C-alpha positions as CSV (number, residue, x, y, z in Angstrom):
1,M,1.2,-5.1,-28.4
2,K,-0.8,-7.3,-26.1
3,I,0.2,-8.8,-22.8
4,L,-1.3,-11.0,-20.1
5,M,-0.5,-10.2,-16.4
6,V,-0.9,-13.0,-13.8
7,A,-1.7,-11.6,-10.4
8,P,-1.7,-14.3,-7.7
9,L,-3.5,-12.1,-5.0
10,S,-6.6,-9.9,-5.1
11,L,-6.0,-6.4,-6.2
12,T,-7.3,-3.2,-4.5
13,Y,-8.6,-0.6,-6.9
14,P,-7.8,2.3,-6.6
15,P,-4.5,0.6,-5.6
16,K,-3.8,1.1,-1.9
17,D,-1.0,-1.4,-1.2
18,G,2.4,-1.8,-2.8
19,Y,1.6,-5.0,-4.7
20,S,-1.6,-3.5,-6.3
21,M,0.3,-0.3,-7.2
22,V,3.0,-2.3,-9.0
23,V,0.6,-4.4,-11.0
24,I,-2.1,-1.8,-11.8
25,Y,0.2,1.2,-12.6
26,L,2.2,-1.0,-15.0
27,A,-0.9,-1.7,-17.0
28,Y,-2.1,1.9,-16.7
29,F,1.1,3.5,-18.0
30,L,1.6,0.9,-20.8
31,K,-1.8,1.7,-22.1
32,N,-1.4,5.5,-21.7
33,F,2.0,5.8,-23.3
34,Y,2.1,3.0,-25.9
35,N,-1.5,1.8,-26.1
36,V,-0.5,-1.7,-25.0
37,E,-3.5,-3.9,-24.2
38,S,-3.2,-5.7,-20.9
39,D,-5.4,-8.6,-19.8
40,I,-5.2,-9.9,-16.3
41,M,-5.8,-13.2,-14.4
42,V,-6.7,-12.4,-10.8
43,P,-8.5,-14.0,-7.9
44,E,-11.3,-12.1,-6.1
45,D,-13.1,-12.4,-2.8
46,E,-16.0,-10.6,-1.1
47,K,-13.8,-7.7,0.0
48,Y,-11.9,-7.1,-3.3
49,S,-14.1,-7.6,-6.3
50,A,-12.7,-7.9,-9.8
51,K,-15.6,-5.7,-10.9
52,D,-13.6,-2.6,-9.8
53,L,-10.8,-3.7,-12.2
54,I,-13.2,-4.3,-15.0
55,D,-14.9,-0.9,-14.5
56,S,-11.5,0.9,-14.3
57,G,-10.9,0.5,-18.1
58,I,-7.2,-0.2,-17.5
59,F,-7.5,-3.9,-18.4
60,N,-8.8,-5.1,-21.8
61,K,-10.0,-8.4,-20.3
62,V,-10.2,-9.7,-16.7
63,Y,-10.0,-13.4,-16.1
64,N,-11.3,-13.5,-12.5
65,Y,-12.0,-16.5,-10.3
66,Q,-13.0,-17.0,-6.6
67,I,-10.5,-17.7,-3.9
68,N,-10.8,-20.8,-1.9
69,S,-12.2,-21.3,1.6
70,K,-9.9,-19.9,4.4
71,W,-10.0,-22.9,6.7
72,R,-9.9,-25.5,3.9
73,A,-6.9,-23.8,2.4
74,L,-5.2,-23.6,5.8
75,L,-5.6,-27.3,6.4
76,K,-4.5,-28.2,2.8
77,S,-1.4,-26.0,3.1
78,F,0.0,-28.2,5.9
79,F,0.2,-31.0,3.5
80,S,1.2,-29.0,0.4
81,K,4.6,-27.7,-0.7
82,D,2.9,-24.4,-1.4
83,V,2.4,-21.7,1.3
84,Y,-1.1,-21.0,2.6
85,T,-1.6,-17.8,0.5
86,M,-0.9,-19.7,-2.7
87,V,-3.3,-22.5,-1.7
88,R,-6.0,-20.0,-0.8
89,N,-5.7,-18.2,-4.1
90,D,-5.3,-21.2,-6.3
91,I,-7.4,-21.6,-9.4
92,N,-9.8,-24.6,-9.9
93,D,-9.5,-26.9,-12.9
94,K,-12.8,-25.7,-14.4
95,D,-11.8,-22.1,-14.5
96,L,-8.3,-22.9,-15.7
97,K,-9.5,-24.9,-18.7
98,K,-11.9,-22.1,-19.6
99,F,-9.1,-19.5,-19.4
100,I,-6.6,-21.6,-21.3
101,V,-8.7,-21.5,-24.4
102,S,-9.1,-17.7,-24.3
103,I,-5.4,-17.2,-23.5
104,N,-4.1,-19.3,-26.4
105,N,-6.6,-17.7,-28.8
106,A,-5.4,-14.2,-27.7
107,K,-1.8,-14.7,-28.9
108,Y,0.0,-12.5,-26.4
109,D,3.4,-11.0,-27.0
110,A,4.3,-11.6,-23.3
111,I,3.0,-13.1,-20.1
112,I,4.1,-11.4,-16.9
113,F,3.9,-13.4,-13.6
114,N,3.8,-11.1,-10.6
115,H,5.3,-12.0,-7.2
116,S,6.7,-15.4,-6.1
117,F,3.1,-16.4,-5.1
118,S,2.3,-16.8,-8.8
119,F,4.5,-19.9,-9.1
120,H,1.6,-22.3,-8.7
121,L,-0.2,-20.6,-11.5
122,Y,3.0,-20.6,-13.6
123,R,3.3,-24.4,-13.1
124,K,-0.3,-24.9,-14.3
125,L,-0.2,-22.5,-17.2
126,I,3.2,-23.4,-18.6
127,K,2.0,-26.9,-19.5
128,H,-0.6,-25.4,-21.9
129,I,1.2,-22.4,-23.4
130,N,4.7,-23.7,-24.2
131,D,3.8,-24.3,-27.9
132,Y,2.9,-20.6,-28.4
133,N,6.3,-19.2,-27.8
134,Y,5.2,-16.5,-25.4
135,K,7.8,-14.4,-23.8
136,I,7.6,-15.2,-20.1
137,I,8.7,-12.6,-17.5
138,Y,8.8,-13.0,-13.8
139,W,8.2,-9.6,-12.1
140,S,9.8,-9.8,-8.7
141,H,8.3,-7.6,-6.0
142,N,10.6,-8.8,-3.3
143,I,12.9,-11.7,-2.3
144,D,9.9,-13.1,-0.4
145,Y,11.5,-15.9,1.5
146,L,13.9,-13.4,3.1
147,Y,11.0,-11.1,3.8
148,F,9.2,-13.9,5.6
149,K,12.3,-14.9,7.5
150,N,12.6,-11.4,8.8
151,M,8.9,-11.3,9.7
152,S,9.3,-14.5,11.7
153,K,12.1,-12.9,13.7
154,E,10.3,-9.7,14.4
155,A,6.8,-11.2,15.1
156,R,6.0,-11.3,18.8
157,N,2.8,-13.4,18.6
158,P,3.8,-17.1,18.7
159,V,1.1,-18.1,16.2
160,E,2.3,-15.3,13.8
161,K,5.9,-16.3,14.4
162,F,5.2,-19.9,13.5
163,F,3.2,-18.9,10.4
164,Y,5.9,-16.6,9.0
165,Y,8.7,-19.2,9.7
166,F,6.6,-22.0,8.1
167,S,6.1,-19.8,5.1
168,Y,9.8,-18.9,4.9
169,K,10.9,-22.5,4.9
170,K,8.5,-23.3,2.0
171,L,9.3,-20.1,0.0
172,K,13.0,-20.8,0.2
173,N,12.4,-23.7,-2.2
174,I,9.4,-22.3,-4.1
175,E,10.9,-18.9,-4.9
176,V,14.4,-20.2,-5.9
177,D,12.7,-22.8,-8.2
178,F,10.6,-20.1,-9.8
179,I,13.7,-17.8,-10.4
180,K,15.6,-20.7,-11.9
181,S,12.7,-21.6,-14.2
182,V,12.5,-18.4,-16.2
183,D,14.8,-16.6,-18.7
184,N,13.6,-13.0,-18.1
185,I,13.3,-11.4,-14.6
186,V,12.4,-7.9,-13.6
187,S,13.0,-6.6,-10.1
188,V,11.5,-3.5,-8.6
189,S,14.5,-3.3,-6.3
190,K,17.9,-2.4,-7.7
191,H,19.5,-3.9,-4.6
192,E,18.0,-7.4,-5.4
193,V,19.1,-7.6,-9.1
194,E,22.5,-9.1,-8.3
195,Y,20.9,-11.5,-5.8
196,L,18.6,-12.7,-8.6
197,R,21.5,-13.1,-11.0
198,K,23.3,-15.3,-8.6
199,I,20.3,-17.6,-8.3
200,N,19.8,-17.8,-12.1
201,P,23.0,-16.7,-14.0
202,R,21.5,-17.5,-17.4
203,A,18.5,-15.2,-17.0
204,N,18.2,-11.6,-18.3
205,V,17.6,-9.6,-15.1
206,F,16.5,-6.0,-15.2
207,W,15.9,-3.3,-12.6
208,I,12.6,-1.5,-13.3
209,P,11.6,1.1,-10.7
210,P,7.9,1.1,-9.7
211,L,5.6,3.4,-11.6
212,I,3.6,5.9,-9.6
213,P,1.4,8.7,-11.1
214,E,2.5,12.3,-10.6
215,L,1.0,13.3,-7.3
216,K,-0.2,16.8,-6.8
217,L,-1.5,18.3,-3.5
218,N,-4.7,20.4,-4.0
219,K,-4.2,23.6,-2.0
220,E,-8.0,24.2,-1.9
221,E,-8.8,20.7,-0.6
222,K,-10.6,20.8,2.7
223,L,-8.7,19.2,5.6
224,C,-11.8,17.7,7.4
225,D,-11.1,16.9,11.1
226,F,-7.3,16.8,10.8
227,D,-7.0,20.5,11.6
228,D,-8.5,20.2,15.1
229,K,-6.0,17.8,16.5
230,L,-2.9,19.2,14.8
231,K,-3.4,23.0,14.7
232,N,-1.4,23.6,17.9
233,Y,1.8,22.0,16.5
234,Q,4.4,23.9,14.5
235,Y,5.8,20.8,12.9
236,K,4.0,17.6,11.8
237,I,6.0,14.4,11.3
238,L,4.3,11.6,9.3
239,F,4.8,7.8,9.1
240,T,2.4,5.7,6.9
241,G,2.1,2.0,6.2
242,S,0.3,-1.1,7.1
243,L,0.3,-0.9,10.9
244,G,-0.4,-4.5,11.7
245,I,2.8,-6.2,10.3
246,P,5.9,-6.6,12.4
247,Q,8.1,-4.8,9.9
248,N,6.1,-1.6,10.3
249,V,5.3,-2.0,14.0
250,K,9.0,-2.2,15.1
251,P,10.2,1.0,13.3
252,T,7.1,2.9,14.4
253,I,7.8,2.1,18.1
254,W,11.5,2.7,17.6
255,F,11.0,6.2,16.2
256,A,8.3,7.0,18.8
257,K,10.4,5.9,21.8
258,E,14.0,6.5,20.7
259,V,13.9,9.4,18.2
260,F,10.8,11.5,18.7
261,P,11.5,12.5,22.3
262,I,14.8,14.0,21.1
263,I,13.0,16.1,18.5
264,K,10.2,17.0,20.9
265,N,12.8,18.4,23.4
266,K,13.7,21.0,20.8
267,L,10.7,21.5,18.6
268,N,6.9,21.9,19.0
269,A,6.2,18.8,16.9
270,C,3.8,15.9,16.7
271,F,4.2,12.4,15.3
272,I,1.4,11.3,13.0
273,I,0.9,7.5,12.4
274,A,-1.5,6.6,9.6
275,G,-2.3,3.3,8.0
276,K,-4.6,0.3,8.1
277,N,-5.2,-2.2,10.9
278,P,-2.9,-0.8,13.6
279,S,-1.6,-3.3,16.2
280,K,-2.4,-3.0,19.9
281,E,1.1,-1.8,20.5
282,I,0.6,1.2,18.2
283,I,-2.9,1.9,19.6
284,N,-1.5,1.9,23.1
285,L,1.5,4.0,22.1
286,S,-0.9,6.7,20.8
287,K,-3.1,6.5,23.9
288,R,-0.2,7.1,26.2
289,N,1.3,10.1,24.4
290,N,-0.8,13.1,23.4
291,D,1.8,14.2,20.9
292,I,1.6,10.9,19.0
293,I,-1.6,10.9,16.9
294,L,-3.0,7.8,15.2
295,Y,-5.2,7.9,12.1
296,P,-6.2,4.3,11.4
297,N,-7.7,3.1,8.1
298,V,-8.0,6.6,6.5
299,P,-9.4,6.3,2.9
300,S,-6.7,8.6,1.4
301,M,-3.3,9.8,2.6
302,T,-3.5,12.9,0.4
303,Q,-4.6,15.3,3.2
304,L,-2.0,13.9,5.7
305,Y,0.8,14.4,3.1
306,K,-0.5,17.9,2.5
307,I,-0.3,19.0,6.1
308,S,2.9,17.1,7.0
309,D,6.2,18.9,7.2
310,L,8.4,15.7,7.2
311,V,7.9,12.0,6.3
312,V,10.0,9.5,8.2
313,V,10.8,6.0,6.8
314,P,12.6,4.3,9.8
315,L,12.3,0.8,8.4
316,F,14.9,-1.9,9.5
317,S,14.3,-4.2,6.5
318,S,16.2,-3.9,3.2
319,S,13.9,-6.3,1.3
320,G,11.9,-5.1,-1.7
321,I,11.3,-1.4,-2.3
322,K,9.4,1.0,0.0
323,L,6.6,2.5,-2.1
324,K,5.6,4.9,0.6
325,L,9.1,6.4,0.3
326,I,8.6,6.9,-3.4
327,E,5.1,8.2,-2.9
328,A,6.3,10.8,-0.3
329,L,9.0,12.1,-2.7
330,K,6.4,12.2,-5.6
331,Y,4.5,14.6,-3.4
332,E,7.9,16.5,-2.9
333,K,7.7,16.0,0.9
334,K,10.9,16.1,2.9
335,V,12.0,12.6,3.9
336,V,14.4,11.2,6.5
337,A,15.0,7.4,6.5
338,R,17.0,4.6,7.9
339,P,19.6,3.4,5.2
340,E,17.9,0.0,5.0
341,A,14.7,1.7,3.7
342,L,16.6,3.2,0.8
343,L,18.3,0.1,-0.5
344,G,16.9,-0.9,-3.9
345,A,15.3,2.4,-4.6
346,G,18.5,4.0,-6.2
347,L,18.3,6.7,-3.5
348,E,20.9,5.5,-1.1
349,K,23.2,8.5,-1.6
350,L,20.4,11.0,-2.1
351,V,17.9,10.9,0.8
352,P,19.1,12.0,4.3
353,N,19.5,8.8,6.5
354,A,20.8,7.5,9.8
355,R,20.7,4.4,12.0
356,E,21.4,5.8,15.4
357,P,18.5,7.7,17.2
358,Q,20.6,10.8,18.0
359,E,21.7,11.2,14.4
360,F,18.3,10.3,13.0
361,A,16.7,13.0,15.3
362,K,19.3,15.6,14.2
363,K,18.6,14.9,10.5
364,C,14.9,15.4,11.2
365,I,15.4,18.6,13.1
366,D,17.7,20.0,10.3
367,A,15.2,19.1,7.7
368,L,12.4,20.8,9.6
369,E,14.5,23.9,10.3
370,E,15.4,24.2,6.5
371,K,19.0,23.3,7.1
372,I,18.9,20.6,4.4
373,D,18.3,21.7,0.8
374,Y,15.9,19.2,-0.8
375,T,15.9,21.0,-4.2
376,N,18.6,18.7,-5.7
377,I,17.1,15.7,-4.0
378,F,13.7,16.2,-5.6
379,R,15.4,16.9,-9.0
380,E,17.5,13.8,-8.9
381,F,14.5,11.7,-7.8
382,R,12.5,12.9,-10.7
383,N,15.3,11.9,-13.1
384,I,15.3,8.3,-11.7
385,Y,11.5,8.0,-11.4
386,D,10.4,9.5,-14.7
387,N,7.4,7.4,-15.7
388,K,7.9,7.8,-19.5
389,M,11.6,6.8,-19.3
390,I,10.6,3.7,-17.2
391,I,7.9,2.7,-19.6
392,D,10.4,3.1,-22.5
393,D,12.7,0.6,-20.8
394,I,9.8,-1.8,-20.2
395,I,8.8,-1.7,-23.9
396,K,12.4,-2.6,-24.8
397,I,12.2,-5.6,-22.5
398,L,8.8,-6.7,-23.9
399,S,10.0,-6.3,-27.5
400,W,13.5,-7.8,-27.0
């Protein structure tokens, strides 16, 4: 079997963000379990080179092209029905013509379009590949227009607020049109399956949980400089994520100000915040409280997962699926979350969760003091997120 994956944004390799994880691990496990050949069309820039994808050996062929100028794309997006990110990552006609010849010669069994941002690529490609009867699958990572709507509400910077709102208004048409255009849709979020079916009742819509490799913590691995800052604390509570976006900034501050003080009154604990590009609010939060420790832009979270006693996922948004939640459970780390963070993951009735600060703090304290048995939680989680079982379901969709 041979498939083409269309990725509308640059990919990090090794994958560090949720989008890259979904795309790359899909190809990785299809190859490992069923020897499926995956080619990929992907933009690249000076920061994220396609060379890393080529050297990875995961993809059979990489159709890479350069992204467009930032300022030119920004100006053009004001007069386009597409959002800025789509314009920035659009393909030029010369590269498109070159790729079309190779794509039609390859005779793929299926073409997977990832993310709603790939709609502009779908519109261009579909004109040239209709005659070849390829199975077309839209792989939904999120209901993106709702995500941007929430971002516009939570952003405090007026420029960011306008950007998110402008993107939301455009995506409300773009994403719905995309969903209505295809016959086969996969969602990484169980919660969003029914939503997608309502938009396109004639489509086959499937829930496929994201694939993440089995993660093991190396007990012999050196802990570098983390030990010095954390050695005086009995309990270490961890939150990870991209720390510059409103949907992660708000829950981080909520936990730090509303929940953590309750825990701190009872336990000798610290709150570790780790992730890329922290906002000024998070930086200042860490500076004002010695028990809140910030690790920005760490190359790997493995060591922090190793030393943490509890991972918190206090997110307010129910959109998409929270891969950091899945990652923490893959490491068999205790997790407490807000219920919104569990929607779509199939874990709503499994993982301890609460909305109110007092109840959230109590769940954290109970977890740290071994009053919650996570044995059954980890077992049920492994049953849902069994990579071989997930790949078997994907093969059925590709072969159907």
